[in-house]
C-alpha positions in Angstrom: 5.5 16.4 -15.1 2.7 16.6 -12.5 3.9 17.7 -9.0 4.4 14.8 -6.6 1.7 13.7 -4.3 4.3 12.3 -2.0 8.1 12.8 -2.1 10.8 11.2 0.0 14.2 12.9 -0.2 17.6 11.7 1.1 16.1 9.1 3.4 18.6 7.4 5.7 17.8 4.7 8.3 20.1 2.5 10.3 18.9 -0.7 12.1 21.2 -2.3 14.6 24.4 -0.5 13.4 23.8 -1.5 9.7 22.6 1.2 7.3 19.3 -0.1 5.8 18.5 3.0 3.7 21.1 5.5 2.5 20.1 8.7 0.6 16.9 7.1 -0.8 14.6 9.2 -3.0 11.1 8.3 -4.0 8.6 10.5 -5.8 5.0 9.5 -6.7 2.6 11.7 -8.8 -1.1 11.5 -9.3 -2.3 8.2 -10.8 1.3 7.0 -11.0 1.8 3.2 -10.5 5.1 2.2 -9.0 6.3 -1.2 -8.1 8.9 -1.3 -5.3 11.2 -4.2 -5.8 14.4 -5.6 -4.2 15.7 -8.6 -2.3 14.1 -9.7 0.9 15.5 -7.6 3.7 16.4 -4.7 1.4 14.1 -2.3 3.3 11.1 -2.2 1.0 8.5 -2.6 3.7 10.3 -0.1 5.9 10.4 2.4 3.1 6.7 2.0 2.6 6.1 2.6 6.3 8.2 5.8 6.1 6.1 6.9 3.1 3.0 6.2 5.1 4.4 8.3 8.0 4.5 5.3 10.4 8.3 5.1 10.7 10.6 8.1 11.3 13.9 8.0 9.3 17.2 9.0 10.9 17.4 11.8 8.3 15.8 13.0 5.2 12.4 14.6 4.4 8.9 13.4 3.6 6.6 15.7 1.7 2.9 15.0 1.1 0.8 17.3 -1.1 -1.6 19.3 1.3 -5.0 17.6 1.2 -3.8 14.4 -0.3 -5.1 11.3 1.4 -3.0 8.2 1.9 -3.9 4.6 2.9 -1.4 2.0 3.8 -2.0 -1.8 3.6 0.4 -3.6 6.0 1.3 -7.2 5.6 -0.2 -8.0 9.0 -3.4 -6.0 9.8 -4.1 -5.1 13.4 -7.7 -5.9 14.4 -7.3 -5.1 18.1 -10.3 -3.3 19.5 -12.7 -4.1 16.6 -15.7 -6.3 17.2 -16.5 -6.8 13.5 -14.8 -6.6 10.1 -17.3 -3.8 9.2 -16.2 -1.7 12.3 -12.6 -2.3 11.3 -13.2 -1.1 7.7 -15.3 1.9 8.8 -12.5 3.1 11.0 -10.4 3.7 7.9 -12.9 6.2 6.5 -12.3 9.9 6.6 -14.8 12.6 7.7 -16.2 13.2 4.3 -16.2 9.6 3.0 -19.3 7.6 2.0 -20.0 5.1 4.8 -21.9 2.9 2.3 -18.6 2.2 0.5 -17.3 0.2 3.5 -20.1 -2.3 3.3 -20.1 -2.3 -0.5 -16.4 -3.1 -0.8 -16.6 -5.8 1.9 -19.4 -7.4 0.0 -17.4 -7.2 -3.2 -14.6 -9.1 -1.4 -17.0 -11.8 -0.2 -17.4 -10.7 3.5 -20.6 -9.9 5.3 -19.2 -7.4 7.8 -20.3 -9.2 10.9 -17.3 -11.5 11.1 -15.3 -11.5 14.3 -11.8 -10.3 13.3 -10.2 -12.5 15.9 -11.7 -15.6 14.2 -11.1 -14.9 10.5 -8.8 -16.9 8.2 -5.7 -15.4 6.6 -7.5 -14.7 3.4 -10.5 -13.1 5.1 -8.1 -10.9 7.1 -6.4 -9.8 3.9 -9.7 -9.0 2.3 -10.9 -7.0 5.3 -7.6 -5.0 5.3 -8.0 -4.4 1.5 -11.6 -3.1 2.1 -10.3 -0.7 4.7 -7.8 1.0 2.4 -10.1 0.9 -0.7 -13.3 2.2 0.8 -12.1 5.8 1.2 -10.8 6.0 -2.4 -7.6 7.7 -1.3 -5.2 9.7 -3.5 -2.3 7.3 -2.7 -2.4 3.6 -1.9 0.7 2.1 -0.4 0.2 -1.7 -0.7 2.6 -4.2 1.0 2.0 -7.7 -0.5 -1.7 -7.1 -1.3 -2.2 -10.5 -2.9 -1.0 -12.6 0.1 -3.5 -15.3 1.1 -5.9 -14.4 -1.8 -7.3 -16.9 -4.3 -7.0 -16.2 -8.0 -10.5 -14.9 -8.4 -10.0 -12.3 -5.7 -6.6 -11.3 -7.1 -8.2 -10.7 -10.5 -10.9 -8.6 -8.9 -8.3 -6.6 -7.0 -6.3 -6.0 -10.2 -9.3 -4.8 -12.1 -10.4 -2.6 -9.2 -7.0 -0.9 -8.8 -6.7 -0.5 -12.6 -10.0 1.4 -12.7 -9.1 3.8 -10.0 -7.3 7.2 -10.2 -5.3 6.5 -7.0 -1.5 6.6 -7.2 -0.1 3.1 -6.3 3.1 2.0 -4.7 3.1 -1.8 -4.6 5.4 -4.4 -3.0 4.5 -7.9 -4.2 6.0 -11.3 -5.0 3.2 -11.8 -7.6 5.0 -11.0 -10.8 1.9 -11.1 -13.0 0.1 -8.7 -10.7 3.1 -6.3 -10.8 3.4 -6.6 -14.6 -0.2 -5.9 -15.2 -0.5 -2.8 -12.9 2.9 -1.1 -12.7 4.0 1.7 -15.0 7.3 2.6 -13.2 9.8 0.6 -11.2 11.7 1.6 -8.1 14.5 -0.9 -7.3 16.0 -0.9 -3.8 19.4 -2.5 -3.5 22.0 -2.2 -0.7 20.4 0.9 0.7 20.2 2.7 -2.6 17.3 3.2 -5.0 16.9 3.5 -8.8 13.6 4.6 -10.4 12.7 4.1 -14.1 9.6 5.1 -16.0 8.9 1.5 -17.1 6.7 -1.1 -15.5 7.8 -4.4 -14.0 7.3 -6.4 -17.2 10.2 -4.3 -18.8 
């Protein structure tokens, strides 16, 4: 078994007096494709934010393999301070990343790069946010509802693009076909506890 790129151990988090997560474990290795499923309100998005290092749990540990790069796709991207979609996407690149990739991925997703982020539609916002996380080719992609606001053609492009990459994936999505086609293991979050099996969503 390959060593984990990212590992969460014994994660606990309480919101407003109610335990949301209790002793949750999640381990993701290189090129692994995990779908994170559970009822609405079960803490899936919060767990993804903990994995991304954006939310601090009450207790537990988060380990990321030294040198591993992570990109997190939120449900609602924050475009504050960016004059164009290209500037927003370029801000997601690391020091050694190819800047051409930002423009290339935007074009693949049907955007020019000169759009004003304050004026874009929901679908355009989602595509710009996807370009921002895809352009650096990270080791780990944490994707929260990546297909929201996308048309079928773009969803099929995204599916093919993710399938061709070596990045490890953790995906939250209501799109069952998307999960079935991409996931190879399933983490099920229920009442603060998690179960992980080495079989994709279709199983």
